[in-house]
C-alpha positions in Angstrom: 145.7 125.7 58.3 142.6 127.8 57.2 139.2 126.9 58.5 137.3 124.7 56.1 134.1 126.2 54.6 132.4 122.8 55.1 130.5 122.6 58.4 127.2 121.5 59.8 126.1 125.0 60.9 122.9 126.3 59.4 123.6 129.8 60.7 122.0 132.4 58.3 120.2 129.7 56.3 116.4 129.8 55.7 114.4 126.6 55.7 110.8 125.5 55.1 109.6 122.5 57.1 106.4 120.7 55.9 104.9 117.9 57.8 104.8 118.6 61.5 101.7 117.2 63.1 102.7 117.1 66.8 105.8 116.7 69.0 106.3 113.1 67.9 106.6 113.9 64.2 109.8 113.2 62.4 109.5 116.7 60.9 109.5 118.1 64.4 112.7 116.3 65.3 114.2 117.9 62.1 112.9 121.3 62.9 114.4 121.2 66.4 117.8 120.2 64.9 117.6 122.8 62.3 117.0 125.5 64.9 119.8 124.2 67.1 122.1 124.5 64.1 121.2 128.1 63.7 118.5 128.1 60.9 115.7 130.4 60.5 112.5 128.4 59.8 109.1 128.7 58.2 106.7 126.0 59.3 103.4 124.9 57.8 100.4 123.1 59.3 97.7 121.2 57.4 94.5 122.9 58.5 92.7 124.6 61.3 92.4 121.4 63.2 96.1 120.9 63.1 97.1 124.5 63.9 96.7 124.2 67.8 99.1 121.3 67.8 101.7 122.9 65.4 101.7 126.6 66.3 103.2 126.1 69.8 106.0 124.0 68.4 106.6 126.6 65.7 106.8 129.3 68.4 109.2 127.1 70.4 111.7 127.2 67.5 111.0 130.9 66.9 109.7 130.2 63.4 109.6 133.4 61.3 106.6 132.1 59.4 103.7 129.8 60.5 101.5 129.1 57.5 98.5 126.9 56.6 99.4 124.6 53.7 97.4 121.6 52.4 99.4 120.3 49.4 96.2 119.4 47.7 95.3 123.1 47.7 97.4 124.8 45.0 96.4 128.3 46.3 97.8 127.5 49.8 101.0 126.1 48.3 101.6 129.1 46.2 100.8 131.5 49.0 103.3 129.7 51.2 106.1 130.3 48.7 105.1 133.9 48.1 105.3 134.5 51.9 108.7 132.9 52.0 109.9 135.0 49.2 108.4 138.2 50.7 110.0 137.5 54.1 113.5 136.2 53.1 113.9 136.7 49.3 115.4 133.2 49.2 115.2 129.7 50.5 118.1 127.5 51.4 116.5 124.1 52.2 113.1 122.4 52.2 112.0 119.4 54.2 109.0 117.5 52.8 107.8 115.0 55.4 104.2 114.1 54.4 102.4 111.0 53.2 98.8 109.8 53.0 96.7 106.9 51.8 93.0 106.3 52.7 92.8 103.7 55.4 90.9 101.2 53.3 93.6 101.3 50.7 96.4 101.3 53.2 95.1 98.3 55.2 93.6 96.4 52.3 95.2 94.3 49.6 97.0 96.1 46.8 94.8 94.0 44.5 91.7 95.6 45.9 93.0 99.2 46.0 90.7 101.9 44.6 91.7 104.1 41.7 90.8 107.1 43.7 92.7 106.0 46.8 95.8 105.0 44.7 95.8 108.4 42.9 95.4 110.4 46.1 98.2 108.5 47.8 100.5 109.1 44.9 99.6 112.8 44.7 100.1 113.6 48.3 103.0 111.3 49.1 105.0 111.7 45.9 103.8 114.4 43.4 103.6 117.0 46.2 107.4 116.8 46.5 107.7 117.6 42.8 105.3 120.6 43.2 107.1 122.0 46.2 110.5 121.5 44.5 109.2 123.4 41.4 108.4 126.4 43.6 111.4 126.1 45.9 114.1 125.9 43.2 113.8 129.5 41.9 114.3 130.7 45.5 117.4 128.6 46.0 119.5 131.2 44.2 122.8 130.2 45.7 122.0 126.4 45.7 120.1 124.5 48.3 118.9 121.2 49.7 115.6 119.4 49.4 114.8 116.4 51.6 112.0 114.0 51.9 111.1 111.0 54.0 110.8 107.4 52.7 110.6 104.0 54.2 112.0 100.5 53.5 108.5 99.5 52.4 109.5 101.1 49.1 111.8 98.2 48.4 110.3 95.3 50.3 106.8 94.3 51.0 105.9 95.6 54.5 102.9 94.1 56.3 99.8 96.2 56.2 101.6 99.0 54.2 99.4 98.5 51.1 99.7 101.0 48.3 102.0 103.2 50.4 104.9 101.0 49.4 104.3 102.0 45.8 103.9 105.6 46.7 107.3 105.5 48.6 108.9 103.7 45.7 107.7 106.5 43.4 108.9 109.1 45.9 112.4 107.5 45.8 112.4 107.5 42.0 111.3 111.2 42.0 114.1 112.0 44.4 116.7 110.6 41.9 115.1 112.4 38.9 114.9 115.7 40.8 118.5 115.4 41.9 119.6 115.0 38.3 117.5 117.9 37.0 118.4 120.3 39.8 122.0 119.4 40.2 123.1 122.1 37.7 121.5 124.6 40.0 123.6 123.4 42.9 120.5 122.0 44.6 120.8 118.6 46.3 117.8 116.3 46.6 117.8 113.3 49.0 115.3 110.9 50.7 115.9 109.9 54.3 114.5 106.4 55.1 114.0 106.0 58.9 113.2 102.7 60.5 109.9 102.4 62.5 109.2 105.4 64.7 106.0 105.8 66.8 104.6 108.9 65.0 100.9 109.7 64.5 101.2 108.7 60.8 102.6 105.3 61.9 99.7 104.7 64.2 97.5 104.2 61.1 99.5 101.2 60.1 98.0 98.0 61.4 100.3 95.9 63.7 102.9 98.7 63.7 104.0 97.6 67.2 105.2 94.3 65.6 107.4 96.2 63.1 109.0 98.2 66.0 109.6 95.0 67.9 111.1 93.3 64.8 113.6 96.1 64.5 114.6 95.9 68.2 114.9 92.1 67.9 116.9 92.0 64.6 118.7 95.3 64.0 122.4 95.2 64.8 121.9 98.0 67.4 118.8 96.3 68.8 116.9 99.6 69.2 114.8 102.1 67.3 116.0 105.3 65.9 114.7 108.6 67.3 113.3 111.7 65.6 116.3 113.6 67.0 118.7 111.3 65.2 116.8 111.7 62.0 117.0 115.5 62.6 120.7 115.3 62.9 121.0 113.5 59.6 118.7 116.1 57.9 120.8 118.9 59.4 123.9 117.4 57.7 122.1 117.2 54.4 120.9 120.8 54.7 124.4 122.1 55.7 127.4 123.0 53.5 129.0 119.7 54.6 126.2 117.6 53.1 125.7 119.4 49.7 127.8 116.8 47.8 125.3 114.1 48.7 122.5 114.0 46.2 120.1 111.5 44.7 120.5 109.1 47.6 118.1 107.2 49.8 119.8 107.3 53.1 118.6 104.6 55.5 118.7 105.3 59.3 117.2 102.2 61.0 119.8 101.0 63.5 120.9 98.6 60.7 117.7 96.6 60.4 117.8 96.7 56.6 121.1 94.8 56.3 119.7 91.7 58.1 117.5 89.0 56.8 
């Protein structure tokens, strides 16, 4: 019996990872898993303040490129993809793991959300995926995979999640639309929806400890998921074995979402 071409190896594949803030980031769990599977990585950091936290991690996975990229800065975004093309001439997968909402709009009532805060949350949390996909697609000459990170707050009202729930709902809709549009190019697009994980971004959500305890109390597995487990799922989606999965919102939350 001949070896199947389907496997979880990323050997020889080139990936861009966007969204590492520190060693607790979901994007970092993914980057470690990508590297362990054999991928060559490019890693971005938000700004000069973030660089000292991100660069040592990038070096730990022997990233070929470590670049500044604020998705609100079109010049930096375009420079990142130019650098990727110059270094590799192609891109095989992209991980988008960023979201933002001003604290007053995140913690306040949706009813009281500001136009500016709502627009910025949508731009950074959702439309940035579209912008990155637009630049990534031409580099995915032999097909590829695009992944983003969502949360169950896109579908149900999560305490103190404010307008981020709507931003994530839009992100999930964008995932489906991009999957349909990029499918003819053999590019898969999926959203991973982890349960509560103690990341820096999550620390901005009021009473987040209660959400984590709720998962441990009510999920069938009675535990939280880890960034390493999310990384393993992302590696499957980036690999040849996962390329038939597209347009999906894949929940990884120890089963909490199936319980009342």
